[in-house]
mmJSON file of the N, C-alpha and C atoms, coordinates in Angstrom:
{"data_MODEL":{"atom_site":{
"group_PDB":["ATOM","ATOM","ATOM","ATOM","ATOM","ATOM","ATOM","ATOM","ATOM","ATOM","ATOM","ATOM","ATOM","ATOM","ATOM","ATOM","ATOM","ATOM","ATOM","ATOM","ATOM","ATOM","ATOM","ATOM","ATOM","ATOM","ATOM","ATOM","ATOM","ATOM","ATOM","ATOM","ATOM","ATOM","ATOM","ATOM","ATOM","ATOM","ATOM","ATOM","ATOM","ATOM","ATOM","ATOM","ATOM","ATOM","ATOM","ATOM","ATOM","ATOM","ATOM","ATOM","ATOM","ATOM","ATOM","ATOM","ATOM","ATOM","ATOM","ATOM","ATOM","ATOM","ATOM","ATOM","ATOM","ATOM","ATOM","ATOM","ATOM","ATOM","ATOM","ATOM","ATOM","ATOM","ATOM","ATOM","ATOM","ATOM","ATOM","ATOM","ATOM","ATOM","ATOM","ATOM","ATOM","ATOM","ATOM","ATOM","ATOM","ATOM","ATOM","ATOM","ATOM","ATOM","ATOM","ATOM","ATOM","ATOM","ATOM","ATOM","ATOM","ATOM","ATOM","ATOM","ATOM","ATOM","ATOM","ATOM","ATOM","ATOM","ATOM","ATOM","ATOM","ATOM","ATOM","ATOM","ATOM","ATOM","ATOM","ATOM","ATOM","ATOM","ATOM","ATOM","ATOM","ATOM","ATOM","ATOM","ATOM","ATOM","ATOM","ATOM","ATOM","ATOM","ATOM","ATOM","ATOM","ATOM","ATOM","ATOM","ATOM","ATOM","ATOM","ATOM","ATOM","ATOM","ATOM","ATOM","ATOM","ATOM","ATOM","ATOM","ATOM","ATOM","ATOM","ATOM","ATOM","ATOM","ATOM","ATOM","ATOM","ATOM","ATOM","ATOM","ATOM","ATOM","ATOM","ATOM","ATOM","ATOM","ATOM","ATOM","ATOM","ATOM","ATOM","ATOM","ATOM","ATOM","ATOM","ATOM","ATOM","ATOM","ATOM","ATOM","ATOM","ATOM","ATOM","ATOM","ATOM","ATOM","ATOM","ATOM","ATOM","ATOM","ATOM","ATOM","ATOM","ATOM","ATOM","ATOM","ATOM","ATOM","ATOM","ATOM","ATOM","ATOM","ATOM","ATOM","ATOM","ATOM","ATOM","ATOM","ATOM","ATOM","ATOM","ATOM","ATOM","ATOM","ATOM","ATOM","ATOM","ATOM","ATOM","ATOM","ATOM","ATOM","ATOM","ATOM"],
"id":[1,2,3,4,5,6,7,8,9,10,11,12,13,14,15,16,17,18,19,20,21,22,23,24,25,26,27,28,29,30,31,32,33,34,35,36,37,38,39,40,41,42,43,44,45,46,47,48,49,50,51,52,53,54,55,56,57,58,59,60,61,62,63,64,65,66,67,68,69,70,71,72,73,74,75,76,77,78,79,80,81,82,83,84,85,86,87,88,89,90,91,92,93,94,95,96,97,98,99,100,101,102,103,104,105,106,107,108,109,110,111,112,113,114,115,116,117,118,119,120,121,122,123,124,125,126,127,128,129,130,131,132,133,134,135,136,137,138,139,140,141,142,143,144,145,146,147,148,149,150,151,152,153,154,155,156,157,158,159,160,161,162,163,164,165,166,167,168,169,170,171,172,173,174,175,176,177,178,179,180,181,182,183,184,185,186,187,188,189,190,191,192,193,194,195,196,197,198,199,200,201,202,203,204,205,206,207,208,209,210,211,212,213,214,215,216,217,218,219,220,221,222,223,224,225,226,227,228],
"type_symbol":["N","C","C","N","C","C","N","C","C","N","C","C","N","C","C","N","C","C","N","C","C","N","C","C","N","C","C","N","C","C","N","C","C","N","C","C","N","C","C","N","C","C","N","C","C","N","C","C","N","C","C","N","C","C","N","C","C","N","C","C","N","C","C","N","C","C","N","C","C","N","C","C","N","C","C","N","C","C","N","C","C","N","C","C","N","C","C","N","C","C","N","C","C","N","C","C","N","C","C","N","C","C","N","C","C","N","C","C","N","C","C","N","C","C","N","C","C","N","C","C","N","C","C","N","C","C","N","C","C","N","C","C","N","C","C","N","C","C","N","C","C","N","C","C","N","C","C","N","C","C","N","C","C","N","C","C","N","C","C","N","C","C","N","C","C","N","C","C","N","C","C","N","C","C","N","C","C","N","C","C","N","C","C","N","C","C","N","C","C","N","C","C","N","C","C","N","C","C","N","C","C","N","C","C","N","C","C","N","C","C","N","C","C","N","C","C","N","C","C","N","C","C","N","C","C","N","C","C"],
"label_atom_id":["N","CA","C","N","CA","C","N","CA","C","N","CA","C","N","CA","C","N","CA","C","N","CA","C","N","CA","C","N","CA","C","N","CA","C","N","CA","C","N","CA","C","N","CA","C","N","CA","C","N","CA","C","N","CA","C","N","CA","C","N","CA","C","N","CA","C","N","CA","C","N","CA","C","N","CA","C","N","CA","C","N","CA","C","N","CA","C","N","CA","C","N","CA","C","N","CA","C","N","CA","C","N","CA","C","N","CA","C","N","CA","C","N","CA","C","N","CA","C","N","CA","C","N","CA","C","N","CA","C","N","CA","C","N","CA","C","N","CA","C","N","CA","C","N","CA","C","N","CA","C","N","CA","C","N","CA","C","N","CA","C","N","CA","C","N","CA","C","N","CA","C","N","CA","C","N","CA","C","N","CA","C","N","CA","C","N","CA","C","N","CA","C","N","CA","C","N","CA","C","N","CA","C","N","CA","C","N","CA","C","N","CA","C","N","CA","C","N","CA","C","N","CA","C","N","CA","C","N","CA","C","N","CA","C","N","CA","C","N","CA","C","N","CA","C","N","CA","C","N","CA","C","N","CA","C","N","CA","C","N","CA","C","N","CA","C"],
"label_alt_id":[null,null,null,null,null,null,null,null,null,null,null,null,null,null,null,null,null,null,null,null,null,null,null,null,null,null,null,null,null,null,null,null,null,null,null,null,null,null,null,null,null,null,null,null,null,null,null,null,null,null,null,null,null,null,null,null,null,null,null,null,null,null,null,null,null,null,null,null,null,null,null,null,null,null,null,null,null,null,null,null,null,null,null,null,null,null,null,null,null,null,null,null,null,null,null,null,null,null,null,null,null,null,null,null,null,null,null,null,null,null,null,null,null,null,null,null,null,null,null,null,null,null,null,null,null,null,null,null,null,null,null,null,null,null,null,null,null,null,null,null,null,null,null,null,null,null,null,null,null,null,null,null,null,null,null,null,null,null,null,null,null,null,null,null,null,null,null,null,null,null,null,null,null,null,null,null,null,null,null,null,null,null,null,null,null,null,null,null,null,null,null,null,null,null,null,null,null,null,null,null,null,null,null,null,null,null,null,null,null,null,null,null,null,null,null,null,null,null,null,null,null,null,null,null,null,null,null,null],
"label_comp_id":["MET","MET","MET","GLU","GLU","GLU","LYS","LYS","LYS","LYS","LYS","LYS","LYS","LYS","LYS","SER","SER","SER","GLU","GLU","GLU","LYS","LYS","LYS","SER","SER","SER","PHE","PHE","PHE","GLU","GLU","GLU","GLU","GLU","GLU","ASN","ASN","ASN","MET","MET","MET","GLU","GLU","GLU","GLU","GLU","GLU","LEU","LEU","LEU","SER","SER","SER","LYS","LYS","LYS","ILE","ILE","ILE","VAL","VAL","VAL","GLU","GLU","GLU","LYS","LYS","LYS","LEU","LEU","LEU","GLU","GLU","GLU","ALA","ALA","ALA","GLY","GLY","GLY","GLU","GLU","GLU","ILE","ILE","ILE","PRO","PRO","PRO","LEU","LEU","LEU","ASP","ASP","ASP","ASP","ASP","ASP","ALA","ALA","ALA","ILE","ILE","ILE","SER","SER","SER","GLU","GLU","GLU","PHE","PHE","PHE","GLN","GLN","GLN","LYS","LYS","LYS","ALA","ALA","ALA","MET","MET","MET","CYS","CYS","CYS","LEU","LEU","LEU","ALA","ALA","ALA","LYS","LYS","LYS","ALA","ALA","ALA","CYS","CYS","CYS","ASP","ASP","ASP","GLU","GLU","GLU","LYS","LYS","LYS","LEU","LEU","LEU","LYS","LYS","LYS","THR","THR","THR","ALA","ALA","ALA","GLN","GLN","GLN","GLU","GLU","GLU","ALA","ALA","ALA","ILE","ILE","ILE","HIS","HIS","HIS","LYS","LYS","LYS","ILE","ILE","ILE","VAL","VAL","VAL","SER","SER","SER","ASP","ASP","ASP","ASP","ASP","ASP","ASN","ASN","ASN","GLU","GLU","GLU","ILE","ILE","ILE","LYS","LYS","LYS","ASP","ASP","ASP","PHE","PHE","PHE","GLU","GLU","GLU","VAL","VAL","VAL","SER","SER","SER","GLU","GLU","GLU"],
"label_asym_id":["A","A","A","A","A","A","A","A","A","A","A","A","A","A","A","A","A","A","A","A","A","A","A","A","A","A","A","A","A","A","A","A","A","A","A","A","A","A","A","A","A","A","A","A","A","A","A","A","A","A","A","A","A","A","A","A","A","A","A","A","A","A","A","A","A","A","A","A","A","A","A","A","A","A","A","A","A","A","A","A","A","A","A","A","A","A","A","A","A","A","A","A","A","A","A","A","A","A","A","A","A","A","A","A","A","A","A","A","A","A","A","A","A","A","A","A","A","A","A","A","A","A","A","A","A","A","A","A","A","A","A","A","A","A","A","A","A","A","A","A","A","A","A","A","A","A","A","A","A","A","A","A","A","A","A","A","A","A","A","A","A","A","A","A","A","A","A","A","A","A","A","A","A","A","A","A","A","A","A","A","A","A","A","A","A","A","A","A","A","A","A","A","A","A","A","A","A","A","A","A","A","A","A","A","A","A","A","A","A","A","A","A","A","A","A","A","A","A","A","A","A","A","A","A","A","A","A","A"],
"label_entity_id":["1","1","1","1","1","1","1","1","1","1","1","1","1","1","1","1","1","1","1","1","1","1","1","1","1","1","1","1","1","1","1","1","1","1","1","1","1","1","1","1","1","1","1","1","1","1","1","1","1","1","1","1","1","1","1","1","1","1","1","1","1","1","1","1","1","1","1","1","1","1","1","1","1","1","1","1","1","1","1","1","1","1","1","1","1","1","1","1","1","1","1","1","1","1","1","1","1","1","1","1","1","1","1","1","1","1","1","1","1","1","1","1","1","1","1","1","1","1","1","1","1","1","1","1","1","1","1","1","1","1","1","1","1","1","1","1","1","1","1","1","1","1","1","1","1","1","1","1","1","1","1","1","1","1","1","1","1","1","1","1","1","1","1","1","1","1","1","1","1","1","1","1","1","1","1","1","1","1","1","1","1","1","1","1","1","1","1","1","1","1","1","1","1","1","1","1","1","1","1","1","1","1","1","1","1","1","1","1","1","1","1","1","1","1","1","1","1","1","1","1","1","1","1","1","1","1","1","1"],
"label_seq_id":[1,1,1,2,2,2,3,3,3,4,4,4,5,5,5,6,6,6,7,7,7,8,8,8,9,9,9,10,10,10,11,11,11,12,12,12,13,13,13,14,14,14,15,15,15,16,16,16,17,17,17,18,18,18,19,19,19,20,20,20,21,21,21,22,22,22,23,23,23,24,24,24,25,25,25,26,26,26,27,27,27,28,28,28,29,29,29,30,30,30,31,31,31,32,32,32,33,33,33,34,34,34,35,35,35,36,36,36,37,37,37,38,38,38,39,39,39,40,40,40,41,41,41,42,42,42,43,43,43,44,44,44,45,45,45,46,46,46,47,47,47,48,48,48,49,49,49,50,50,50,51,51,51,52,52,52,53,53,53,54,54,54,55,55,55,56,56,56,57,57,57,58,58,58,59,59,59,60,60,60,61,61,61,62,62,62,63,63,63,64,64,64,65,65,65,66,66,66,67,67,67,68,68,68,69,69,69,70,70,70,71,71,71,72,72,72,73,73,73,74,74,74,75,75,75,76,76,76],
"pdbx_PDB_ins_code":[null,null,null,null,null,null,null,null,null,null,null,null,null,null,null,null,null,null,null,null,null,null,null,null,null,null,null,null,null,null,null,null,null,null,null,null,null,null,null,null,null,null,null,null,null,null,null,null,null,null,null,null,null,null,null,null,null,null,null,null,null,null,null,null,null,null,null,null,null,null,null,null,null,null,null,null,null,null,null,null,null,null,null,null,null,null,null,null,null,null,null,null,null,null,null,null,null,null,null,null,null,null,null,null,null,null,null,null,null,null,null,null,null,null,null,null,null,null,null,null,null,null,null,null,null,null,null,null,null,null,null,null,null,null,null,null,null,null,null,null,null,null,null,null,null,null,null,null,null,null,null,null,null,null,null,null,null,null,null,null,null,null,null,null,null,null,null,null,null,null,null,null,null,null,null,null,null,null,null,null,null,null,null,null,null,null,null,null,null,null,null,null,null,null,null,null,null,null,null,null,null,null,null,null,null,null,null,null,null,null,null,null,null,null,null,null,null,null,null,null,null,null,null,null,null,null,null,null],
"Cartn_x":[135.966,134.86,134.034,134.22,133.527,132.287,131.518,129.969,129.953,129.505,129.603,128.49,128.607,128.084,126.79,126.564,125.13,124.24,124.998,124.609,123.662,122.412,121.475,121.608,121.283,121.21,120.153,120.066,119.144,117.56,117.902,116.578,116.146,117.021,116.361,116.084,116.239,115.851,114.235,114.556,113.067,111.561,112.297,111.223,110.746,111.858,111.604,110.579,110.689,109.68,108.237,108.414,107.476,106.405,107.029,106.447,105.845,106.689,106.058,105.107,104.952,103.87,102.629,102.548,101.665,100.985,101.79,101.37,100.817,101.018,100.864,99.47,99.347,98.146,96.614,97.271,96.348,95.246,96.657,95.877,95.326,96.033,95.607,96.482,97.474,98.178,98.489,98.626,98.663,99.356,98.937,99.108,100.666,101.081,102.752,103.698,103.333,103.89,103.795,102.767,102.743,103.572,103.79,104.947,106.438,106.435,107.508,108.322,107.189,107.304,107.375,106.792,106.675,108.42,109.004,110.337,111.297,110.93,111.876,111.597,110.545,110.061,111.018,110.919,111.528,113.037,113.58,115.111,115.43,114.661,114.579,114.668,113.628,113.618,114.855,115.507,116.647,117.795,117.92,119.07,118.768,117.595,117.376,117.82,117.008,117.667,119.232,119.85,121.207,121.686,121.528,121.61,121.709,120.214,119.814,120.71,121.077,122.324,123.226,124.234,125.207,125.021,124.312,124.083,124.099,123.232,123.41,124.677,125.205,126.436,127.524,127.746,128.143,127.904,126.617,126.483,127.117,126.484,127.255,128.37,129.531,130.866,131.102,130.22,130.324,129.974,128.768,127.781,128.443,128.781,128.933,127.327,127.295,126.028,125.234,125.89,125.563,125.271,124.937,124.804,125.662,127.392,128.319,129.229,129.298,130.112,131.629,131.934,133.312,134.579,135.328,136.344,137.315,137.307,137.248,137.895,138.645,139.116,138.396,138.283,137.289,138.05,137.508,138.109,137.318,138.185,137.593,137.546],
"Cartn_y":[52.495,52.613,51.518,50.71,49.463,49.53,48.889,48.679,47.926,48.702,48.076,46.496,45.321,44.428,44.623,45.593,46.017,47.101,47.575,48.622,48.066,48.099,47.738,48.551,48.203,48.515,49.687,50.491,51.41,50.651,49.727,48.778,47.548,47.129,46.482,47.371,48.756,49.762,50.104,50.067,50.503,49.893,48.543,46.996,47.221,47.391,47.119,48.343,49.431,50.7,50.292,49.694,49.213,48.75,47.558,46.687,47.299,48.035,48.978,49.816,50.744,51.27,50.438,49.312,48.389,48.224,47.859,47.244,48.57,49.816,50.961,51.443,51.43,51.229,50.581,49.188,48.649,48.576,49.433,49.581,48.961,47.657,46.534,45.98,47.474,46.738,47.879,47.321,48.107,49.188,50.525,51.548,51.876,51.135,51.428,50.78,49.35,48.955,49.718,50.452,51.702,52.508,53.328,53.845,53.357,52.119,51.484,51.623,51.04,50.778,52.342,53.041,54.373,55.275,54.674,55.483,54.192,52.811,52.538,53.026,53.434,53.619,55.378,55.931,57.281,57.102,56.135,55.717,55.443,54.592,53.851,54.858,55.814,57.192,57.584,58.178,58.876,58.179,56.928,56.039,56.43,55.998,56.1,57.393,58.697,60.157,60.395,59.513,60.116,59.214,57.82,57.309,58.097,58.533,59.752,60.49,61.399,62.412,61.916,60.939,60.618,59.931,59.577,59.071,60.45,61.169,62.56,63.254,63.632,63.854,63.062,62.212,61.484,61.76,61.614,61.987,63.376,64.269,65.428,65.7,65.071,64.706,64.446,63.69,62.851,63.628,64.349,65.238,66.841,67.466,68.91,69.401,71.24,71.578,71.762,71.367,71.695,70.298,69.34,67.868,66.708,67.662,66.765,65.917,64.697,63.925,64.867,64.992,65.314,63.982,64.54,63.864,63.24,61.909,61.69,60.158,60.061,58.676,57.585,56.115,55.6,54.829,55.079,54.208,53.513,52.612,50.841,50.854],
"Cartn_z":[58.528,59.757,59.917,61.142,61.435,61.949,61.482,62.347,63.759,64.84,65.885,65.661,66.787,66.25,67.102,67.785,68.494,67.744,66.688,66.08,64.351,64.633,63.73,62.352,61.238,60.058,59.969,58.899,58.816,58.649,57.877,57.425,58.547,59.515,60.594,61.332,61.656,62.665,62.286,60.715,60.263,60.279,60.245,60.296,62.085,62.636,64.34,64.463,63.896,64.138,63.692,62.359,61.57,62.545,63.35,64.396,65.321,65.867,67.211,66.774,65.843,65.306,64.904,64.582,64.336,65.518,66.384,67.788,68.814,68.717,69.009,68.504,67.26,66.362,66.651,67.185,67.188,68.587,69.342,70.747,71.751,71.76,72.714,73.434,73.778,75.023,75.729,77.316,78.097,78.203,78.888,78.702,79.221,80.207,80.665,79.183,79.03,77.752,76.207,76.11,75.014,75.3,76.391,76.759,76.509,77.33,76.889,75.315,74.351,73.228,72.151,73.001,72.171,72.155,73.846,73.93,73.028,72.843,71.921,70.341,70.298,68.793,68.65,69.559,69.381,69.054,69.947,70.146,68.434,68.108,66.571,65.149,65.853,64.777,65.095,66.026,66.165,65.355,65.462,64.622,63.663,62.919,61.463,60.852,61.625,60.93,61.17,62.261,62.352,61.145,60.583,59.535,58.189,57.902,56.771,56.697,57.733,57.699,57.632,57.966,57.501,56.273,55.496,53.87,53.151,53.83,52.837,52.941,54.238,53.941,53.229,53.186,52.382,50.655,50.355,48.936,48.684,49.734,49.168,49.101,49.949,49.144,48.097,47.851,45.935,44.987,45.142,44.3,44.335,43.681,44.096,43.744,43.957,44.277,42.654,41.664,40.355,39.829,40.776,40.582,39.61,39.376,38.876,39.853,39.552,40.539,40.724,41.898,42.075,41.86,41.965,41.999,43.299,43.88,45.055,45.035,45.937,46.631,47.072,46.856,47.539,48.803,49.734,50.972,51.653,51.846,52.207,53.693],
"occupancy":[1.0,1.0,1.0,1.0,1.0,1.0,1.0,1.0,1.0,1.0,1.0,1.0,1.0,1.0,1.0,1.0,1.0,1.0,1.0,1.0,1.0,1.0,1.0,1.0,1.0,1.0,1.0,1.0,1.0,1.0,1.0,1.0,1.0,1.0,1.0,1.0,1.0,1.0,1.0,1.0,1.0,1.0,1.0,1.0,1.0,1.0,1.0,1.0,1.0,1.0,1.0,1.0,1.0,1.0,1.0,1.0,1.0,1.0,1.0,1.0,1.0,1.0,1.0,1.0,1.0,1.0,1.0,1.0,1.0,1.0,1.0,1.0,1.0,1.0,1.0,1.0,1.0,1.0,1.0,1.0,1.0,1.0,1.0,1.0,1.0,1.0,1.0,1.0,1.0,1.0,1.0,1.0,1.0,1.0,1.0,1.0,1.0,1.0,1.0,1.0,1.0,1.0,1.0,1.0,1.0,1.0,1.0,1.0,1.0,1.0,1.0,1.0,1.0,1.0,1.0,1.0,1.0,1.0,1.0,1.0,1.0,1.0,1.0,1.0,1.0,1.0,1.0,1.0,1.0,1.0,1.0,1.0,1.0,1.0,1.0,1.0,1.0,1.0,1.0,1.0,1.0,1.0,1.0,1.0,1.0,1.0,1.0,1.0,1.0,1.0,1.0,1.0,1.0,1.0,1.0,1.0,1.0,1.0,1.0,1.0,1.0,1.0,1.0,1.0,1.0,1.0,1.0,1.0,1.0,1.0,1.0,1.0,1.0,1.0,1.0,1.0,1.0,1.0,1.0,1.0,1.0,1.0,1.0,1.0,1.0,1.0,1.0,1.0,1.0,1.0,1.0,1.0,1.0,1.0,1.0,1.0,1.0,1.0,1.0,1.0,1.0,1.0,1.0,1.0,1.0,1.0,1.0,1.0,1.0,1.0,1.0,1.0,1.0,1.0,1.0,1.0,1.0,1.0,1.0,1.0,1.0,1.0,1.0,1.0,1.0,1.0,1.0,1.0],
"B_iso_or_equiv":[0.0,0.0,0.0,0.0,0.0,0.0,0.0,0.0,0.0,0.0,0.0,0.0,0.0,0.0,0.0,0.0,0.0,0.0,0.0,0.0,0.0,0.0,0.0,0.0,0.0,0.0,0.0,0.0,0.0,0.0,0.0,0.0,0.0,0.0,0.0,0.0,0.0,0.0,0.0,0.0,0.0,0.0,0.0,0.0,0.0,0.0,0.0,0.0,0.0,0.0,0.0,0.0,0.0,0.0,0.0,0.0,0.0,0.0,0.0,0.0,0.0,0.0,0.0,0.0,0.0,0.0,0.0,0.0,0.0,0.0,0.0,0.0,0.0,0.0,0.0,0.0,0.0,0.0,0.0,0.0,0.0,0.0,0.0,0.0,0.0,0.0,0.0,0.0,0.0,0.0,0.0,0.0,0.0,0.0,0.0,0.0,0.0,0.0,0.0,0.0,0.0,0.0,0.0,0.0,0.0,0.0,0.0,0.0,0.0,0.0,0.0,0.0,0.0,0.0,0.0,0.0,0.0,0.0,0.0,0.0,0.0,0.0,0.0,0.0,0.0,0.0,0.0,0.0,0.0,0.0,0.0,0.0,0.0,0.0,0.0,0.0,0.0,0.0,0.0,0.0,0.0,0.0,0.0,0.0,0.0,0.0,0.0,0.0,0.0,0.0,0.0,0.0,0.0,0.0,0.0,0.0,0.0,0.0,0.0,0.0,0.0,0.0,0.0,0.0,0.0,0.0,0.0,0.0,0.0,0.0,0.0,0.0,0.0,0.0,0.0,0.0,0.0,0.0,0.0,0.0,0.0,0.0,0.0,0.0,0.0,0.0,0.0,0.0,0.0,0.0,0.0,0.0,0.0,0.0,0.0,0.0,0.0,0.0,0.0,0.0,0.0,0.0,0.0,0.0,0.0,0.0,0.0,0.0,0.0,0.0,0.0,0.0,0.0,0.0,0.0,0.0,0.0,0.0,0.0,0.0,0.0,0.0,0.0,0.0,0.0,0.0,0.0,0.0],
"pdbx_formal_charge":[null,null,null,null,null,null,null,null,null,null,null,null,null,null,null,null,null,null,null,null,null,null,null,null,null,null,null,null,null,null,null,null,null,null,null,null,null,null,null,null,null,null,null,null,null,null,null,null,null,null,null,null,null,null,null,null,null,null,null,null,null,null,null,null,null,null,null,null,null,null,null,null,null,null,null,null,null,null,null,null,null,null,null,null,null,null,null,null,null,null,null,null,null,null,null,null,null,null,null,null,null,null,null,null,null,null,null,null,null,null,null,null,null,null,null,null,null,null,null,null,null,null,null,null,null,null,null,null,null,null,null,null,null,null,null,null,null,null,null,null,null,null,null,null,null,null,null,null,null,null,null,null,null,null,null,null,null,null,null,null,null,null,null,null,null,null,null,null,null,null,null,null,null,null,null,null,null,null,null,null,null,null,null,null,null,null,null,null,null,null,null,null,null,null,null,null,null,null,null,null,null,null,null,null,null,null,null,null,null,null,null,null,null,null,null,null,null,null,null,null,null,null,null,null,null,null,null,null],
"auth_seq_id":[1,1,1,2,2,2,3,3,3,4,4,4,5,5,5,6,6,6,7,7,7,8,8,8,9,9,9,10,10,10,11,11,11,12,12,12,13,13,13,14,14,14,15,15,15,16,16,16,17,17,17,18,18,18,19,19,19,20,20,20,21,21,21,22,22,22,23,23,23,24,24,24,25,25,25,26,26,26,27,27,27,28,28,28,29,29,29,30,30,30,31,31,31,32,32,32,33,33,33,34,34,34,35,35,35,36,36,36,37,37,37,38,38,38,39,39,39,40,40,40,41,41,41,42,42,42,43,43,43,44,44,44,45,45,45,46,46,46,47,47,47,48,48,48,49,49,49,50,50,50,51,51,51,52,52,52,53,53,53,54,54,54,55,55,55,56,56,56,57,57,57,58,58,58,59,59,59,60,60,60,61,61,61,62,62,62,63,63,63,64,64,64,65,65,65,66,66,66,67,67,67,68,68,68,69,69,69,70,70,70,71,71,71,72,72,72,73,73,73,74,74,74,75,75,75,76,76,76],
"auth_comp_id":["MET","MET","MET","GLU","GLU","GLU","LYS","LYS","LYS","LYS","LYS","LYS","LYS","LYS","LYS","SER","SER","SER","GLU","GLU","GLU","LYS","LYS","LYS","SER","SER","SER","PHE","PHE","PHE","GLU","GLU","GLU","GLU","GLU","GLU","ASN","ASN","ASN","MET","MET","MET","GLU","GLU","GLU","GLU","GLU","GLU","LEU","LEU","LEU","SER","SER","SER","LYS","LYS","LYS","ILE","ILE","ILE","VAL","VAL","VAL","GLU","GLU","GLU","LYS","LYS","LYS","LEU","LEU","LEU","GLU","GLU","GLU","ALA","ALA","ALA","GLY","GLY","GLY","GLU","GLU","GLU","ILE","ILE","ILE","PRO","PRO","PRO","LEU","LEU","LEU","ASP","ASP","ASP","ASP","ASP","ASP","ALA","ALA","ALA","ILE","ILE","ILE","SER","SER","SER","GLU","GLU","GLU","PHE","PHE","PHE","GLN","GLN","GLN","LYS","LYS","LYS","ALA","ALA","ALA","MET","MET","MET","CYS","CYS","CYS","LEU","LEU","LEU","ALA","ALA","ALA","LYS","LYS","LYS","ALA","ALA","ALA","CYS","CYS","CYS","ASP","ASP","ASP","GLU","GLU","GLU","LYS","LYS","LYS","LEU","LEU","LEU","LYS","LYS","LYS","THR","THR","THR","ALA","ALA","ALA","GLN","GLN","GLN","GLU","GLU","GLU","ALA","ALA","ALA","ILE","ILE","ILE","HIS","HIS","HIS","LYS","LYS","LYS","ILE","ILE","ILE","VAL","VAL","VAL","SER","SER","SER","ASP","ASP","ASP","ASP","ASP","ASP","ASN","ASN","ASN","GLU","GLU","GLU","ILE","ILE","ILE","LYS","LYS","LYS","ASP","ASP","ASP","PHE","PHE","PHE","GLU","GLU","GLU","VAL","VAL","VAL","SER","SER","SER","GLU","GLU","GLU"],
"auth_asym_id":["A","A","A","A","A","A","A","A","A","A","A","A","A","A","A","A","A","A","A","A","A","A","A","A","A","A","A","A","A","A","A","A","A","A","A","A","A","A","A","A","A","A","A","A","A","A","A","A","A","A","A","A","A","A","A","A","A","A","A","A","A","A","A","A","A","A","A","A","A","A","A","A","A","A","A","A","A","A","A","A","A","A","A","A","A","A","A","A","A","A","A","A","A","A","A","A","A","A","A","A","A","A","A","A","A","A","A","A","A","A","A","A","A","A","A","A","A","A","A","A","A","A","A","A","A","A","A","A","A","A","A","A","A","A","A","A","A","A","A","A","A","A","A","A","A","A","A","A","A","A","A","A","A","A","A","A","A","A","A","A","A","A","A","A","A","A","A","A","A","A","A","A","A","A","A","A","A","A","A","A","A","A","A","A","A","A","A","A","A","A","A","A","A","A","A","A","A","A","A","A","A","A","A","A","A","A","A","A","A","A","A","A","A","A","A","A","A","A","A","A","A","A","A","A","A","A","A","A"],
"auth_atom_id":["N","CA","C","N","CA","C","N","CA","C","N","CA","C","N","CA","C","N","CA","C","N","CA","C","N","CA","C","N","CA","C","N","CA","C","N","CA","C","N","CA","C","N","CA","C","N","CA","C","N","CA","C","N","CA","C","N","CA","C","N","CA","C","N","CA","C","N","CA","C","N","CA","C","N","CA","C","N","CA","C","N","CA","C","N","CA","C","N","CA","C","N","CA","C","N","CA","C","N","CA","C","N","CA","C","N","CA","C","N","CA","C","N","CA","C","N","CA","C","N","CA","C","N","CA","C","N","CA","C","N","CA","C","N","CA","C","N","CA","C","N","CA","C","N","CA","C","N","CA","C","N","CA","C","N","CA","C","N","CA","C","N","CA","C","N","CA","C","N","CA","C","N","CA","C","N","CA","C","N","CA","C","N","CA","C","N","CA","C","N","CA","C","N","CA","C","N","CA","C","N","CA","C","N","CA","C","N","CA","C","N","CA","C","N","CA","C","N","CA","C","N","CA","C","N","CA","C","N","CA","C","N","CA","C","N","CA","C","N","CA","C","N","CA","C","N","CA","C","N","CA","C","N","CA","C","N","CA","C","N","CA","C","N","CA","C"],
"pdbx_PDB_model_num":[1,1,1,1,1,1,1,1,1,1,1,1,1,1,1,1,1,1,1,1,1,1,1,1,1,1,1,1,1,1,1,1,1,1,1,1,1,1,1,1,1,1,1,1,1,1,1,1,1,1,1,1,1,1,1,1,1,1,1,1,1,1,1,1,1,1,1,1,1,1,1,1,1,1,1,1,1,1,1,1,1,1,1,1,1,1,1,1,1,1,1,1,1,1,1,1,1,1,1,1,1,1,1,1,1,1,1,1,1,1,1,1,1,1,1,1,1,1,1,1,1,1,1,1,1,1,1,1,1,1,1,1,1,1,1,1,1,1,1,1,1,1,1,1,1,1,1,1,1,1,1,1,1,1,1,1,1,1,1,1,1,1,1,1,1,1,1,1,1,1,1,1,1,1,1,1,1,1,1,1,1,1,1,1,1,1,1,1,1,1,1,1,1,1,1,1,1,1,1,1,1,1,1,1,1,1,1,1,1,1,1,1,1,1,1,1,1,1,1,1,1,1,1,1,1,1,1,1]
}}}
């Protein structure tokens, strides 16, 4: 599965989310801008959550319920 060029990595999303949180916590931006930044933050949080769920599903496919590694084929 190819990564879309517009799709950011988990780490990039977390970094941007962190910067937005810092701006909002500082409380020095106008309300309209704060609302816009909050909306961006929610989208970033959702994207991060989806990536984490995908990673969790992939790990679950590799590791059985009793923490044994399952037999699997590596796909490239």
